Backbone as CSV, one residue per row, in Angstrom:
resi,resn,N_x,N_y,N_z,CA_x,CA_y,CA_z,C_x,C_y,C_z
1,ALA,-2.150,7.327,21.206,-1.304,6.592,22.133,-0.211,7.487,22.704
2,ALA,0.346,8.376,21.881,1.399,9.269,22.374,0.873,10.186,23.468
3,GLN,-0.383,10.573,23.389,-0.965,11.438,24.405,-1.223,10.706,25.713
4,LEU,-1.090,9.404,25.713,-1.273,8.609,26.925,0.060,8.217,27.544
5,ALA,1.149,8.751,27.018,2.485,8.339,27.453,2.714,8.514,28.942
6,GLU,2.097,9.505,29.559,2.317,9.737,30.985,1.425,8.877,31.876
7,TRP,0.529,8.131,31.289,-0.389,7.298,32.064,0.101,5.857,32.130
8,ALA,-0.037,5.236,33.282,0.291,3.819,33.448,-0.965,2.966,33.344
9,ALA,-2.139,3.595,33.515,-3.396,2.850,33.432,-4.507,3.778,32.961
10,ILE,-5.328,3.249,32.075,-6.517,3.977,31.638,-7.699,3.026,31.676
11,VAL,-8.867,3.605,31.883,-10.120,2.869,31.793,-10.819,3.371,30.545
12,VAL,-11.239,2.457,29.690,-12.036,2.814,28.526,-13.446,2.321,28.830
13,ALA,-14.380,3.257,28.891,-15.757,2.920,29.248,-16.711,3.706,28.367
14,GLY,-17.925,3.213,28.278,-18.942,3.905,27.506,-20.256,3.166,27.572
15,PRO,-21.265,3.704,26.921,-22.587,3.087,26.963,-22.668,1.771,26.182
16,GLU,-21.841,1.611,25.175,-21.822,0.384,24.363,-20.511,-0.339,24.623
17,MET,-20.536,-1.453,25.309,-19.305,-2.116,25.739,-18.485,-2.688,24.583
18,GLU,-19.119,-3.209,23.562,-18.354,-3.736,22.428,-17.621,-2.600,21.712
19,THR,-18.268,-1.430,21.622,-17.629,-0.259,21.022,-16.449,0.183,21.883
20,ALA,-16.650,0.240,23.198,-15.565,0.611,24.108,-14.404,-0.371,23.964
21,ALA,-14.711,-1.654,23.830,-13.658,-2.669,23.674,-12.882,-2.449,22.375
22,GLN,-13.569,-2.087,21.299,-12.883,-1.826,20.026,-11.948,-0.633,20.148
23,PHE,-12.407,0.456,20.779,-11.545,1.620,20.981,-10.359,1.256,21.879
24,ALA,-10.624,0.495,22.945,-9.555,0.083,23.855,-8.515,-0.749,23.129
25,LEU,-8.965,-1.626,22.268,-8.051,-2.461,21.490,-7.204,-1.604,20.557
26,GLY,-7.801,-0.601,19.929,-7.042,0.315,19.077,-5.992,1.080,19.863
27,ILE,-6.379,1.576,21.028,-5.442,2.299,21.891,-4.305,1.381,22.324
28,ALA,-4.654,0.180,22.778,-3.646,-0.769,23.261,-2.680,-1.162,22.145
29,THR,-3.204,-1.418,20.970,-2.354,-1.810,19.841,-1.400,-0.682,19.464
30,ALA,-1.915,0.539,19.393,-1.058,1.683,19.053,0.011,1.903,20.123
31,ALA,-0.368,1.828,21.378,0.589,2.046,22.466,1.637,0.949,22.531
32,SER,1.291,-0.250,22.080,2.243,-1.369,22.150,3.412,-1.210,21.184
33,ALA,3.347,-0.215,20.307,4.471,0.062,19.414,5.655,0.648,20.172
34,SER,5.389,1.236,21.354,6.472,1.877,22.102,6.641,1.361,23.526
35,ARG,5.714,0.527,24.016,5.859,-0.028,25.362,4.973,-1.250,25.529
36,ARG,5.185,-1.981,26.607,4.375,-3.165,26.880,3.002,-2.729,27.368
37,VAL,1.987,-3.416,26.856,0.609,-3.058,27.158,-0.180,-4.318,27.487
38,ALA,-1.023,-4.207,28.503,-1.976,-5.275,28.816,-3.370,-4.684,28.689
39,ILE,-4.238,-5.361,27.957,-5.627,-4.946,27.838,-6.467,-5.907,28.665
40,ALA,-7.305,-5.352,29.534,-8.041,-6.168,30.488,-9.545,-5.961,30.362
41,ASP,-10.276,-7.048,30.487,-11.729,-7.065,30.390,-12.331,-7.066,31.792
42,LEU,-13.003,-5.972,32.157,-13.703,-5.901,33.441,-15.206,-6.078,33.265
43,CYS,-15.617,-6.542,32.078,-17.037,-6.730,31.769,-17.420,-8.200,31.727
44,GLY,-16.558,-9.003,31.163,-16.838,-10.421,31.017,-17.083,-10.808,29.581
45,GLU,-16.110,-11.464,28.997,-16.181,-12.021,27.642,-16.569,-11.014,26.568
46,LEU,-15.950,-9.844,26.592,-16.130,-8.898,25.493,-15.545,-9.527,24.236
47,THR,-16.315,-9.586,23.194,-15.923,-10.306,21.983,-14.542,-9.921,21.459
48,PRO,-14.216,-8.632,21.279,-12.888,-8.299,20.724,-11.731,-8.764,21.620
49,ILE,-11.913,-8.685,22.908,-10.842,-9.078,23.836,-10.785,-10.591,23.967
50,TYR,-11.945,-11.215,24.075,-12.022,-12.676,24.184,-11.393,-13.328,22.954
51,ALA,-11.684,-12.795,21.769,-11.111,-13.340,20.527,-9.604,-13.127,20.483
52,LEU,-9.152,-11.975,20.952,-7.720,-11.683,20.958,-6.960,-12.643,21.869
53,ALA,-7.630,-13.106,22.922,-7.013,-14.037,23.862,-7.065,-15.478,23.365
54,GLY,-7.623,-15.682,22.199,-7.676,-17.028,21.640,-9.036,-17.674,21.767
55,GLY,-10.005,-16.974,22.359,-11.358,-17.493,22.459,-11.522,-18.660,23.406
56,GLU,-10.595,-18.831,24.317,-10.695,-19.929,25.279,-10.900,-19.367,26.673
57,ASP,-11.690,-20.087,27.468,-11.847,-19.689,28.862,-10.536,-19.932,29.588
58,ALA,-10.128,-18.970,30.372,-8.870,-19.068,31.111,-8.989,-18.196,32.352
59,PRO,-8.142,-18.441,33.329,-8.156,-17.559,34.499,-7.916,-16.112,34.079
60,GLY,-8.537,-15.187,34.805,-8.403,-13.779,34.472,-8.263,-12.918,35.709
61,LEU,-8.612,-11.641,35.562,-8.436,-10.676,36.644,-9.183,-11.063,37.916
62,ALA,-10.426,-11.508,37.790,-11.187,-11.897,38.978,-10.456,-13.015,39.724
63,ASP,-9.941,-13.983,38.979,-9.200,-15.087,39.588,-7.912,-14.595,40.230
64,SER,-7.249,-13.654,39.580,-6.006,-13.095,40.110,-6.251,-12.406,41.444
65,PHE,-7.278,-11.542,41.495,-7.573,-10.830,42.731,-8.089,-11.769,43.820
66,ARG,-8.932,-12.730,43.447,-9.545,-13.642,44.419,-8.553,-14.704,44.911
67,ASP,-7.798,-15.287,43.983,-6.962,-16.431,44.319,-5.477,-16.102,44.422
68,GLY,-5.121,-14.845,44.198,-3.727,-14.443,44.319,-2.841,-14.864,43.160
69,LEU,-3.430,-15.150,42.007,-2.620,-15.509,40.839,-1.866,-14.275,40.351
70,GLY,-0.611,-14.446,39.984,0.175,-13.347,39.439,-0.240,-13.041,38.013
71,LEU,0.042,-11.817,37.567,-0.301,-11.454,36.192,0.376,-12.367,35.180
72,HIS,1.598,-12.810,35.495,2.298,-13.709,34.575,1.548,-15.031,34.396
73,GLU,0.664,-15.361,35.349,-0.115,-16.599,35.250,-1.396,-16.428,34.442
74,ILE,-1.859,-15.200,34.303,-3.125,-14.986,33.592,-2.960,-14.242,32.272
75,ALA,-1.845,-13.542,32.089,-1.636,-12.763,30.863,-1.461,-13.700,29.671
76,ARG,-2.166,-13.394,28.598,-2.071,-14.183,27.378,-1.438,-13.320,26.303
77,PRO,-0.308,-13.747,25.754,0.340,-12.950,24.702,-0.524,-12.920,23.441
78,VAL,-0.445,-11.814,22.714,-1.178,-11.666,21.465,-0.250,-12.086,20.334
79,ALA,-0.711,-12.999,19.521,0.090,-13.493,18.403,0.487,-12.345,17.484
80,GLY,1.770,-12.280,17.159,2.265,-11.266,16.244,2.595,-9.923,16.882
81,ASN,2.416,-9.812,18.206,2.731,-8.558,18.891,3.326,-8.897,20.261
82,ALA,4.643,-8.902,20.344,5.330,-9.306,21.568,5.145,-8.324,22.717
83,SER,4.589,-7.150,22.462,4.400,-6.136,23.506,2.962,-6.013,23.976
84,LEU,2.065,-6.853,23.467,0.644,-6.762,23.814,0.161,-8.053,24.464
85,PHE,-0.515,-7.891,25.602,-1.020,-9.029,26.366,-2.489,-8.808,26.701
86,VAL,-3.217,-9.907,26.890,-4.630,-9.847,27.240,-4.812,-10.413,28.641
87,LEU,-5.594,-9.688,29.442,-6.013,-10.171,30.751,-7.512,-10.387,30.665
88,GLN,-7.916,-11.635,30.565,-9.340,-11.940,30.462,-10.035,-11.582,31.768
89,ALA,-11.348,-11.622,31.740,-12.151,-11.232,32.900,-12.002,-12.228,34.047
90,GLY,-12.128,-13.484,33.750,-12.107,-14.501,34.796,-13.492,-14.725,35.374
91,GLU,-13.596,-15.750,36.157,-14.878,-16.162,36.746,-15.374,-15.158,37.781
92,GLY,-16.572,-14.619,37.576,-17.200,-13.733,38.546,-16.718,-12.296,38.513
93,ILE,-16.267,-11.807,37.368,-15.683,-10.467,37.284,-16.653,-9.373,37.736
94,LEU,-17.935,-9.533,37.493,-18.881,-8.466,37.813,-19.252,-8.385,39.286
95,ASP,-18.962,-9.427,40.050,-19.342,-9.379,41.465,-18.238,-9.870,42.410
96,GLU,-16.996,-9.842,41.961,-15.876,-10.289,42.797,-15.517,-9.201,43.811
97,PRO,-15.733,-9.447,45.117,-15.439,-8.427,46.129,-13.959,-8.047,46.213
98,ALA,-13.072,-8.960,45.886,-11.632,-8.669,45.967,-11.235,-7.543,45.008
99,LEU,-12.021,-7.330,43.945,-11.720,-6.266,42.990,-11.955,-4.874,43.576
100,LEU,-12.600,-4.791,44.711,-12.900,-3.501,45.328,-11.777,-2.996,46.228
101,SER,-10.612,-3.621,46.172,-9.461,-3.209,46.979,-8.651,-2.135,46.250
102,VAL,-8.767,-0.889,46.704,-8.005,0.203,46.091,-6.504,-0.022,46.264
103,GLU,-6.107,-0.648,47.355,-4.681,-0.909,47.590,-4.113,-1.846,46.525
104,ARG,-4.855,-2.880,46.176,-4.372,-3.825,45.155,-4.302,-3.164,43.787
105,TRP,-5.297,-2.350,43.451,-5.264,-1.638,42.179,-4.110,-0.644,42.153
106,THR,-3.880,0.027,43.272,-2.773,0.993,43.346,-1.437,0.284,43.128
107,ARG,-1.255,-0.883,43.736,-0.023,-1.658,43.530,0.101,-2.112,42.080
108,LEU,-0.992,-2.588,41.512,-0.972,-3.069,40.131,-0.626,-1.932,39.173
109,ILE,-1.276,-0.800,39.328,-1.004,0.347,38.463,0.409,0.864,38.708
110,GLY,0.851,0.864,39.958,2.227,1.263,40.281,3.245,0.368,39.599
111,GLY,2.960,-0.913,39.528,3.851,-1.847,38.837,3.956,-1.534,37.355
112,PHE,2.839,-1.206,36.727,2.872,-0.819,35.319,3.658,0.478,35.148
113,SER,3.487,1.401,36.078,4.216,2.672,36.016,5.720,2.446,36.128
114,GLU,6.133,1.644,37.091,7.561,1.359,37.292,8.175,0.680,36.078
115,ALA,7.410,-0.168,35.421,7.913,-0.904,34.256,7.780,-0.102,32.961
116,GLY,7.139,1.069,33.025,6.934,1.863,31.814,5.847,1.310,30.914
117,GLY,4.982,0.482,31.465,3.923,-0.143,30.686,2.610,0.602,30.775
118,LEU,1.599,0.045,30.140,0.266,0.618,30.146,-0.751,-0.485,30.369
119,LEU,-1.640,-0.267,31.322,-2.759,-1.161,31.582,-4.014,-0.490,31.033
120,VAL,-4.665,-1.134,30.071,-5.890,-0.613,29.464,-7.037,-1.490,29.956
121,LEU,-7.899,-0.904,30.767,-9.026,-1.626,31.364,-10.310,-1.233,30.656
122,VAL,-11.121,-2.210,30.266,-12.408,-1.932,29.654,-13.475,-2.244,30.690
123,ALA,-14.278,-1.219,31.034,-15.279,-1.375,32.092,-16.598,-0.753,31.664
124,PRO,-17.706,-1.262,32.212,-18.989,-0.612,31.959,-18.977,0.809,32.532
125,ALA,-19.638,1.733,31.870,-19.682,3.124,32.325,-20.295,3.248,33.712
126,THR,-21.100,2.276,34.101,-21.762,2.308,35.403,-21.022,1.516,36.477
127,SER,-19.855,1.004,36.143,-19.122,0.157,37.084,-18.698,0.926,38.337
128,ARG,-18.894,0.307,39.472,-18.454,0.913,40.742,-16.934,0.900,40.867
129,LEU,-16.255,0.210,39.960,-14.793,0.188,39.968,-14.186,1.474,39.413
130,ILE,-14.914,2.222,38.596,-14.331,3.381,37.921,-13.790,4.420,38.905
131,PRO,-14.552,4.877,39.904,-13.972,5.848,40.842,-12.816,5.254,41.649
132,LEU,-12.910,3.987,41.963,-11.839,3.301,42.689,-10.564,3.281,41.843
133,LEU,-10.702,3.002,40.562,-9.550,3.004,39.655,-8.977,4.401,39.509
134,GLY,-9.841,5.415,39.536,-9.372,6.794,39.518,-8.541,7.113,40.746
135,THR,-8.982,6.650,41.900,-8.230,6.838,43.139,-6.883,6.123,43.070
136,ALA,-6.851,4.979,42.395,-5.630,4.181,42.279,-4.660,4.734,41.236
137,GLY,-5.085,5.742,40.442,-4.167,6.372,39.494,-4.519,6.231,38.030
138,ALA,-5.651,5.638,37.699,-6.047,5.484,36.296,-6.789,6.729,35.815
139,GLY,-6.751,6.956,34.510,-7.523,8.002,33.859,-8.595,7.360,32.999
140,LEU,-9.544,8.157,32.536,-10.688,7.650,31.777,-10.690,8.150,30.345
141,VAL,-10.913,7.226,29.414,-11.235,7.555,28.025,-12.672,7.078,27.858
142,PHE,-13.567,8.021,27.556,-14.990,7.705,27.501,-15.465,7.649,26.059
143,THR,-16.225,6.612,25.726,-16.708,6.414,24.361,-18.163,6.844,24.225
144,GLY,-18.456,7.971,24.801,-19.798,8.533,24.722,-19.707,10.025,24.964
145,PRO,-20.846,10.685,25.031,-20.835,12.126,25.277,-20.189,12.466,26.621
146,ARG,-19.385,13.485,26.616,-18.646,13.933,27.808,-19.580,14.094,29.012
147,ARG,-20.765,14.622,28.784,-21.690,14.870,29.892,-22.156,13.581,30.566
148,HIS,-21.984,12.434,29.915,-22.389,11.151,30.489,-21.231,10.383,31.120
149,ALA,-20.046,10.964,31.066,-18.863,10.284,31.621,-18.996,10.153,33.138
150,PRO,-18.615,9.016,33.683,-18.695,8.840,35.131,-17.719,9.749,35.862
151,GLY,-18.050,10.085,37.084,-17.181,10.926,37.904,-16.235,10.096,38.746
152,GLY,-15.410,10.780,39.515,-14.490,10.102,40.414,-13.202,9.650,39.762
153,ILE,-12.974,10.090,38.533,-11.788,9.691,37.781,-11.461,10.816,36.799
154,THR,-10.187,11.034,36.536,-9.776,12.075,35.593,-10.194,11.678,34.181
155,LEU,-10.949,12.552,33.545,-11.361,12.313,32.167,-10.233,12.774,31.247
156,ILE,-9.577,11.826,30.612,-8.481,12.121,29.694,-9.025,12.641,28.373
157,GLY,-10.084,12.017,27.898,-10.672,12.412,26.635,-11.857,11.551,26.284
158,THR,-12.520,11.929,25.200,-13.656,11.172,24.701,-13.391,10.791,23.256
159,VAL,-13.999,9.704,22.829,-13.905,9.264,21.436,-15.285,8.848,20.967
160,GLY,-15.509,9.032,19.670,-16.762,8.577,19.087,-17.978,9.353,19.523
161,THR,-17.824,10.638,19.890,-18.955,11.356,20.446,-19.444,12.526,19.629
162,VAL,-18.734,12.939,18.605,-19.159,14.085,17.803,-19.722,13.559,16.492
163,GLY,-20.920,13.949,16.162,-21.510,13.501,14.899,-21.876,12.035,14.975
164,THR,-21.053,11.188,14.392,-21.335,9.764,14.368,-20.278,9.011,15.154
165,VAL,-20.614,7.802,15.534,-19.646,6.964,16.237,-18.448,6.757,15.337
166,GLY,-17.271,6.841,15.902,-16.054,6.672,15.143,-15.328,7.981,14.917
167,THR,-15.995,9.105,15.149,-15.348,10.401,15.030,-14.567,10.658,16.309
168,VAL,-13.314,10.966,16.183,-12.468,11.174,17.359,-12.463,12.645,17.730
169,VAL,-12.678,12.924,19.002,-12.611,14.285,19.505,-11.142,14.624,19.728
170,PRO,-10.598,15.658,19.078,-9.185,15.996,19.256,-8.880,16.324,20.714
171,PRO,-7.924,15.617,21.326,-7.634,15.827,22.739,-6.597,16.916,23.010
172,ALA,-6.032,17.543,21.995,-4.907,18.469,22.196,-5.224,19.571,23.197
173,ARG,-6.375,20.199,23.084,-6.711,21.279,24.015,-6.853,20.756,25.436
174,ARG,-7.471,19.595,25.590,-7.624,19.007,26.921,-6.268,18.704,27.531
175,TRP,-5.339,18.189,26.713,-4.019,17.837,27.227,-3.258,19.076,27.672
176,ARG,-3.348,20.160,26.888,-2.670,21.396,27.299,-3.241,21.881,28.623
177,ARG,-4.562,21.828,28.761,-5.214,22.256,29.988,-4.804,21.346,31.151
178,LEU,-4.786,20.033,30.929,-4.395,19.090,31.973,-2.948,19.312,32.385
179,ARG,-2.064,19.517,31.421,-0.661,19.777,31.747,-0.524,21.074,32.544
180,ALA,-1.259,22.102,32.147,-1.187,23.380,32.860,-1.659,23.223,34.292
181,VAL,-2.728,22.466,34.506,-3.224,22.232,35.855,-2.197,21.455,36.665
182,ARG,-1.615,20.424,36.069,-0.605,19.630,36.780,0.627,20.454,37.112
183,GLU,1.074,21.295,36.165,2.248,22.135,36.423,1.941,23.143,37.528
184,TYR,0.738,23.723,37.506,0.353,24.677,38.531,0.295,23.999,39.909
185,ALA,-0.176,22.725,39.916,-0.305,21.985,41.172,1.030,21.391,41.623
186,GLY,2.062,21.558,40.827,3.383,21.035,41.200,3.591,19.585,40.854
187,GLY,2.810,19.038,39.953,2.958,17.630,39.611,2.931,17.465,38.187
């Protein structure tokens, strides 16, 4: 979570969506110790996220983008953690055209940045939203082999890819390289 401090939004994606959701939940929980975090389901009723939201159907991201609902109307607080919120998928998350607006994602991610928060999005590795989210300012944490990570978005790191699932790839070298590139580029 400390290595994600400079990010306002990350996408956690991989070949196994329930596994990606578990990693995303771990990241979100750890990050919520130091800032407000919202974990969002871009897949539709991922068990770990759905259960965290109380297991009830409720308006979610698709409804927010389609119907103009504010995040305060769809965010569900997590019991026992005042800094962690769940944004459920909502009706039609996989085919909602309003989700393809890079401007809306840029504003949403910008809002998290201004507030010092973190938006953790769980998406299928094949989602057409991933490059769009990269354009809007999100980075990617991939729960599969690096060579299978989708393009169009900055790869922050991978988890669960060396040996057996659950082994974390140390991101320290990647972070030093990313910082060096950003410093060289003036950002």
